[in-house]
N, CA, C and O atoms as a Tinker XYZ file with bonds, in Angstrom:
   292  protein
     1  N    -14.324000  -33.980000   11.608000    73     2
     2  CA   -13.809000  -32.751000   11.034000    64     1     3
     3  C    -12.416000  -32.967000   10.467000    63     2     4     5
     4  O    -11.652000  -33.803000   10.949000    81     3
     5  N    -12.103000  -32.201000    9.441000    73     3     6
     6  CA   -10.771000  -32.280000    8.859000    64     5     7
     7  C     -9.774000  -31.562000    9.759000    63     6     8     9
     8  O    -10.076000  -30.527000   10.354000    81     7
     9  N     -8.590000  -32.132000    9.842000    73     7    10
    10  CA    -7.533000  -31.460000   10.591000    64     9    11
    11  C     -6.766000  -30.552000    9.643000    63    10    12    13
    12  O     -6.709000  -30.815000    8.442000    81    11
    13  N     -6.176000  -29.487000   10.173000    73    11    14
    14  CA    -5.404000  -28.520000    9.405000    64    13    15
    15  C     -6.202000  -27.874000    8.279000    63    14    16    17
    16  O     -5.644000  -27.585000    7.220000    81    15
    17  N     -7.487000  -27.645000    8.485000    73    15    18
    18  CA    -8.323000  -27.004000    7.469000    64    17    19
    19  C     -8.151000  -25.493000    7.486000    63    18    20    21
    20  O     -8.362000  -24.837000    6.466000    81    19
    21  N     -7.776000  -24.938000    8.614000    73    19    22
    22  CA    -7.633000  -23.496000    8.733000    64    21    23
    23  C     -6.162000  -23.094000    8.740000    63    22    24    25
    24  O     -5.320000  -23.844000    9.233000    81    23
    25  N     -5.842000  -21.912000    8.197000    73    23    26
    26  CA    -4.443000  -21.452000    8.218000    64    25    27
    27  C     -4.013000  -21.064000    9.627000    63    26    28    29
    28  O     -4.842000  -20.796000   10.497000    81    27
    29  N     -2.722000  -21.041000    9.828000    73    27    30
    30  CA    -2.174000  -20.657000   11.133000    64    29    31
    31  C     -2.384000  -19.168000   11.359000    63    30    32    33
    32  O     -2.156000  -18.366000   10.453000    81    31
    33  N     -2.808000  -18.797000   12.536000    73    31    34
    34  CA    -3.072000  -17.412000   12.910000    64    33    35
    35  C     -1.970000  -16.992000   13.874000    63    34    36    37
    36  O     -2.070000  -17.204000   15.083000    81    35
    37  N     -0.909000  -16.388000   13.318000    73    35    38
    38  CA     0.275000  -16.086000   14.109000    64    37    39
    39  C      0.486000  -14.579000   14.232000    63    38    40    41
    40  O     -0.108000  -13.792000   13.495000    81    39
    41  N      1.335000  -14.196000   15.170000    73    39    42
    42  CA     1.654000  -12.780000   15.379000    64    41    43
    43  C      2.619000  -12.298000   14.296000    63    42    44    45
    44  O      3.556000  -13.004000   13.922000    81    43
    45  N      2.371000  -11.071000   13.796000    73    43    46
    46  CA     3.152000  -10.481000   12.717000    64    45    47
    47  C      3.608000   -9.090000   13.144000    63    46    48    49
    48  O      2.829000   -8.326000   13.713000    81    47
    49  N      4.881000   -8.759000   12.867000    73    47    50
    50  CA     5.407000   -7.422000   13.138000    64    49    51
    51  C      5.168000   -6.566000   11.898000    63    50    52    53
    52  O      5.679000   -6.875000   10.822000    81    51
    53  N      4.388000   -5.485000   12.043000    73    51    54
    54  CA     4.040000   -4.609000   10.928000    64    53    55
    55  C      4.891000   -3.359000   10.998000    63    54    56    57
    56  O      5.036000   -2.762000   12.065000    81    55
    57  N      5.467000   -2.951000    9.847000    73    55    58
    58  CA     6.266000   -1.738000    9.754000    64    57    59
    59  C      5.687000   -0.863000    8.653000    63    58    60    61
    60  O      5.515000   -1.314000    7.520000    81    59
    61  N      5.387000    0.391000    8.986000    73    59    62
    62  CA     4.835000    1.337000    8.025000    64    61    63
    63  C      5.979000    2.137000    7.401000    63    62    64    65
    64  O      7.074000    2.198000    7.960000    81    63
    65  N      5.722000    2.749000    6.243000    73    63    66
    66  CA     6.740000    3.563000    5.590000    64    65    67
    67  C      7.046000    4.833000    6.384000    63    66    68    69
    68  O      8.098000    5.441000    6.186000    81    67
    69  N      6.146000    5.240000    7.275000    73    67    70
    70  CA     6.392000    6.420000    8.117000    64    69    71
    71  C      7.288000    6.086000    9.306000    63    70    72    73
    72  O      7.741000    6.991000   10.007000    81    71
    73  N      7.549000    4.808000    9.542000    73    71    74
    74  CA     8.410000    4.391000   10.639000    64    73    75
    75  C      7.662000    3.795000   11.818000    63    74    76    77
    76  O      8.288000    3.280000   12.744000    81    75
    77  N      6.343000    3.852000   11.804000    73    75    78
    78  CA     5.538000    3.290000   12.878000    64    77    79
    79  C      5.621000    1.768000   12.846000    63    78    80    81
    80  O      5.538000    1.159000   11.779000    81    79
    81  N      5.785000    1.158000   14.016000    73    79    82
    82  CA     5.859000   -0.303000   14.131000    64    81    83
    83  C      4.844000   -0.770000   15.158000    63    82    84    85
    84  O      4.667000   -0.147000   16.205000    81    83
    85  N      4.177000   -1.883000   14.842000    73    83    86
    86  CA     3.240000   -2.482000   15.789000    64    85    87
    87  C      3.090000   -3.954000   15.463000    63    86    88    89
    88  O      3.502000   -4.411000   14.397000    81    87
    89  N      2.501000   -4.685000   16.379000    73    87    90
    90  CA     2.283000   -6.123000   16.208000    64    89    91
    91  C      0.797000   -6.395000   16.085000    63    90    92    93
    92  O     -0.025000   -5.741000   16.727000    81    91
    93  N      0.466000   -7.362000   15.257000    73    91    94
    94  CA    -0.907000   -7.800000   15.093000    64    93    95
    95  C     -0.888000   -9.280000   14.752000    63    94    96    97
    96  O      0.182000   -9.884000   14.685000    81    95
    97  N     -2.036000   -9.862000   14.539000    73    95    98
    98  CA    -2.098000  -11.270000   14.153000    64    97    99
    99  C     -2.606000  -11.363000   12.726000    63    98   100   101
   100  O     -3.433000  -10.564000   12.288000    81    99
   101  N     -2.084000  -12.376000   11.997000    73    99   102
   102  CA    -2.436000  -12.533000   10.596000    64   101   103
   103  C     -2.246000  -13.984000   10.166000    63   102   104   105
   104  O     -1.549000  -14.762000   10.817000    81   103
   105  N     -2.882000  -14.319000    9.059000    73   103   106
   106  CA    -2.687000  -15.634000    8.443000    64   105   107
   107  C     -1.700000  -15.534000    7.287000    63   106   108   109
   108  O     -1.632000  -16.439000    6.456000    81   107
   109  N     -0.945000  -14.462000    7.224000    73   107   110
   110  CA    -0.001000  -14.198000    6.143000    64   109   111
   111  C      1.044000  -15.302000    6.001000    63   110   112   113
   112  O      1.385000  -15.688000    4.883000    81   111
   113  N      1.539000  -15.798000    7.090000    73   111   114
   114  CA     2.541000  -16.858000    7.052000    64   113   115
   115  C      3.963000  -16.330000    7.080000    63   114   116   117
   116  O      4.907000  -17.119000    7.039000    81   115
   117  N      4.145000  -15.011000    7.151000    73   115   118
   118  CA     5.470000  -14.403000    7.247000    64   117   119
   119  C      5.578000  -13.687000    8.589000    63   118   120   121
   120  O      4.562000  -13.254000    9.133000    81   119
   121  N      6.778000  -13.554000    9.132000    73   119   122
   122  CA     6.919000  -12.901000   10.442000    64   121   123
   123  C      6.833000  -11.375000   10.372000    63   122   124   125
   124  O      6.593000  -10.733000   11.395000    81   123
   125  N      7.023000  -10.776000    9.183000    73   123   126
   126  CA     6.970000   -9.318000    9.060000    64   125   127
   127  C      6.074000   -8.915000    7.900000    63   126   128   129
   128  O      5.869000   -9.679000    6.957000    81   127
   129  N      5.540000   -7.687000    7.990000    73   127   130
   130  CA     4.686000   -7.126000    6.958000    64   129   131
   131  C      5.037000   -5.652000    6.817000    63   130   132   133
   132  O      5.089000   -4.935000    7.816000    81   131
   133  N      5.280000   -5.188000    5.592000    73   131   134
   134  CA     5.604000   -3.785000    5.329000    64   133   135
   135  C      4.421000   -3.150000    4.608000    63   134   136   137
   136  O      3.968000   -3.643000    3.575000    81   135
   137  N      3.922000   -2.029000    5.182000    73   135   138
   138  CA     2.782000   -1.339000    4.593000    64   137   139
   139  C      3.164000    0.102000    4.272000    63   138   140   141
   140  O      4.165000    0.606000    4.783000    81   139
   141  N      2.371000    0.772000    3.426000    73   139   142
   142  CA     2.649000    2.148000    3.033000    64   141   143
   143  C      1.953000    3.158000    3.922000    63   142   144   145
   144  O      2.512000    4.223000    4.187000    81   143
   145  N      0.746000    2.857000    4.394000    73   143   146
   146  CA    -0.041000    3.807000    5.178000    64   145   147
   147  C     -0.615000    3.090000    6.393000    63   146   148   149
   148  O     -1.135000    1.980000    6.285000    81   147
   149  N     -0.512000    3.741000    7.556000    73   147   150
   150  CA    -1.092000    3.189000    8.781000    64   149   151
   151  C     -1.975000    4.255000    9.430000    63   150   152   153
   152  O     -2.165000    5.333000    8.867000    81   151
   153  N     -2.503000    3.962000   10.588000    73   151   154
   154  CA    -3.376000    4.913000   11.272000    64   153   155
   155  C     -2.620000    6.131000   11.797000    63   154   156   157
   156  O     -3.239000    7.146000   12.113000    81   155
   157  N     -1.300000    6.047000   11.894000    73   155   158
   158  CA    -0.500000    7.184000   12.360000    64   157   159
   159  C     -0.246000    8.197000   11.251000    63   158   160   161
   160  O     -0.020000    9.372000   11.541000    81   159
   161  N     -0.277000    7.773000    9.986000    73   159   162
   162  CA     0.033000    8.699000    8.895000    64   161   163
   163  C     -1.093000    8.842000    7.875000    63   162   164   165
   164  O     -0.960000    9.632000    6.941000    81   163
   165  N     -2.193000    8.112000    8.017000    73   163   166
   166  CA    -3.295000    8.205000    7.071000    64   165   167
   167  C     -4.024000    9.537000    7.251000    63   166   168   169
   168  O     -4.300000    9.927000    8.386000    81   167
   169  N     -4.349000   10.253000    6.154000    73   167   170
   170  CA    -5.004000   11.559000    6.271000    64   169   171
   171  C     -6.348000   11.512000    6.986000    63   170   172   173
   172  O     -6.719000   12.495000    7.627000    81   171
   173  N     -7.080000   10.432000    6.906000    73   171   174
   174  CA    -8.368000   10.336000    7.588000    64   173   175
   175  C     -8.202000   10.429000    9.101000    63   174   176   177
   176  O     -9.012000   11.067000    9.773000    81   175
   177  N     -7.164000    9.803000    9.639000    73   175   178
   178  CA    -6.947000    9.786000   11.080000    64   177   179
   179  C     -6.161000   11.003000   11.565000    63   178   180   181
   180  O     -6.373000   11.460000   12.688000    81   179
   181  N     -5.256000   11.537000   10.737000    73   179   182
   182  CA    -4.414000   12.654000   11.168000    64   181   183
   183  C     -5.044000   14.000000   10.888000    63   182   184   185
   184  O     -4.738000   14.970000   11.582000    81   183
   185  N     -5.919000   14.096000    9.890000    73   183   186
   186  CA    -6.531000   15.367000    9.535000    64   185   187
   187  C     -5.639000   16.232000    8.654000    63   186   188   189
   188  O     -5.989000   17.377000    8.369000    81   187
   189  N     -4.505000   15.716000    8.222000    73   187   190
   190  CA    -3.607000   16.460000    7.347000    64   189   191
   191  C     -3.587000   15.801000    5.976000    63   190   192   193
   192  O     -3.774000   14.591000    5.844000    81   191
   193  N     -3.357000   16.626000    4.961000    73   191   194
   194  CA    -3.300000   16.112000    3.603000    64   193   195
   195  C     -1.884000   15.674000    3.287000    63   194   196   197
   196  O     -0.933000   16.405000    3.565000    81   195
   197  N     -1.733000   14.505000    2.716000    73   195   198
   198  CA    -0.438000   13.984000    2.339000    64   197   199
   199  C     -0.170000   14.374000    0.887000    63   198   200   201
   200  O     -1.042000   14.219000    0.032000    81   199
   201  N      1.024000   14.876000    0.608000    73   199   202
   202  CA     1.354000   15.298000   -0.749000    64   201   203
   203  C      1.624000   14.060000   -1.597000    63   202   204   205
   204  O      2.439000   13.207000   -1.243000    81   203
   205  N      0.927000   13.983000   -2.716000    73   203   206
   206  CA     1.054000   12.842000   -3.617000    64   205   207
   207  C      1.679000   13.340000   -4.915000    63   206   208   209
   208  O      1.373000   14.441000   -5.374000    81   207
   209  N      2.537000   12.545000   -5.494000    73   207   210
   210  CA     3.214000   12.916000   -6.726000    64   209   211
   211  C      2.270000   12.731000   -7.910000    63   210   212   213
   212  O      2.406000   11.775000   -8.672000    81   211
   213  N      1.312000   13.645000   -8.064000    73   211   214
   214  CA     0.384000   13.547000   -9.187000    64   213   215
   215  C      0.997000   14.102000  -10.457000    63   214   216   217
   216  O      0.597000   13.707000  -11.552000    81   215
   217  N      1.956000   15.007000  -10.340000    73   215   218
   218  CA     2.574000   15.595000  -11.526000    64   217   219
   219  C      3.258000   14.521000  -12.361000    63   218   220   221
   220  O      3.153000   14.537000  -13.588000    81   219
   221  N      3.939000   13.610000  -11.734000    73   219   222
   222  CA     4.594000   12.531000  -12.462000    64   221   223
   223  C      3.588000   11.631000  -13.144000    63   222   224   225
   224  O      3.845000   11.153000  -14.249000    81   223
   225  N      2.454000   11.387000  -12.519000    73   223   226
   226  CA     1.428000   10.539000  -13.114000    64   225   227
   227  C      0.788000   11.229000  -14.312000    63   226   228   229
   228  O      0.514000   10.594000  -15.330000    81   227
   229  N      0.551000   12.533000  -14.187000    73   227   230
   230  CA    -0.057000   13.277000  -15.284000    64   229   231
   231  C      0.881000   13.326000  -16.479000    63   230   232   233
   232  O      0.443000   13.186000  -17.621000    81   231
   233  N      2.170000   13.523000  -16.222000    73   231   234
   234  CA     3.150000   13.526000  -17.312000    64   233   235
   235  C      3.182000   12.182000  -18.028000    63   234   236   237
   236  O      3.237000   12.138000  -19.257000    81   235
   237  N      3.150000   11.097000  -17.279000    73   235   238
   238  CA     3.153000    9.769000  -17.895000    64   237   239
   239  C      1.900000    9.568000  -18.749000    63   238   240   241
   240  O      1.970000    9.018000  -19.848000    81   239
   241  N      0.756000   10.019000  -18.233000    73   239   242
   242  CA    -0.501000    9.898000  -18.969000    64   241   243
   243  C     -0.431000   10.694000  -20.269000    63   242   244   245
   244  O     -0.791000   10.188000  -21.332000    81   243
   245  N      0.034000   11.942000  -20.181000    73   243   246
   246  CA     0.124000   12.781000  -21.378000    64   245   247
   247  C      1.103000   12.216000  -22.389000    63   246   248   249
   248  O      0.829000   12.238000  -23.589000    81   247
   249  N      2.227000   11.715000  -21.934000    73   247   250
   250  CA     3.204000   11.129000  -22.851000    64   249   251
   251  C      2.621000    9.904000  -23.543000    63   250   252   253
   252  O      2.824000    9.701000  -24.740000    81   251
   253  N      1.900000    9.095000  -22.786000    73   251   254
   254  CA     1.332000    7.871000  -23.348000    64   253   255
   255  C      0.302000    8.191000  -24.428000    63   254   256   257
   256  O      0.326000    7.593000  -25.503000    81   255
   257  N     -0.604000    9.129000  -24.149000    73   255   258
   258  CA    -1.686000    9.400000  -25.083000    64   257   259
   259  C     -1.319000   10.430000  -26.149000    63   258   260   261
   260  O     -1.985000   10.483000  -27.183000    81   259
   261  N     -0.297000   11.244000  -25.942000    73   259   262
   262  CA     0.181000   12.132000  -27.000000    64   261   263
   263  C      0.863000   11.320000  -28.090000    63   262   264   265
   264  O      0.770000   11.667000  -29.267000    81   263
   265  N      1.539000   10.258000  -27.718000    73   263   266
   266  CA     2.176000    9.387000  -28.712000    64   265   267
   267  C      1.148000    8.696000  -29.582000    63   266   268   269
   268  O      1.317000    8.618000  -30.799000    81   267
   269  N      0.080000    8.192000  -28.973000    73   267   270
   270  CA    -0.936000    7.483000  -29.753000    64   269   271
   271  C     -1.719000    8.441000  -30.643000    63   270   272   273
   272  O     -2.076000    8.077000  -31.763000    81   271
   273  N     -1.997000    9.659000  -30.173000    73   271   274
   274  CA    -2.724000   10.612000  -31.003000    64   273   275
   275  C     -1.847000   11.119000  -32.138000    63   274   276   277
   276  O     -2.365000   11.464000  -33.200000    81   275
   277  N     -0.535000   11.175000  -31.945000    73   275   278
   278  CA     0.370000   11.596000  -33.016000    64   277   279
   279  C      0.435000   10.531000  -34.098000    63   278   280   281
   280  O      0.586000   10.857000  -35.276000    81   279
   281  N      0.323000    9.268000  -33.720000    73   279   282
   282  CA     0.352000    8.190000  -34.705000    64   281   283
   283  C     -0.912000    8.180000  -35.558000    63   282   284   285
   284  O     -0.858000    7.893000  -36.754000    81   283
   285  N     -2.044000    8.493000  -34.944000    73   283   286
   286  CA    -3.309000    8.466000  -35.689000    64   285   287
   287  C     -3.472000    9.693000  -36.571000    63   286   288   289
   288  O     -4.189000    9.639000  -37.570000    81   287
   289  N     -2.823000   10.798000  -36.223000    73   287   290
   290  CA    -2.974000   12.029000  -37.004000    64   289   291
   291  C     -2.111000   12.055000  -38.240000    63   290   292
   292  O     -2.137000   13.030000  -38.991000    81   291
């Protein structure tokens, strides 16, 4: 068998944007991992809806496609 064929499986400290911290194991190769959503703040597990900035996305979409339609008209 080949030696060193598999990556190292080490412990990683995970930090969520909500402030929750926990340890897990990963082949990431870094000692820390920053995530946006965890089981403490995910709507599926909490039962609450998280407010998402959709207005900013819609404005960007409208600005992008209003410019292109103005050029074609």
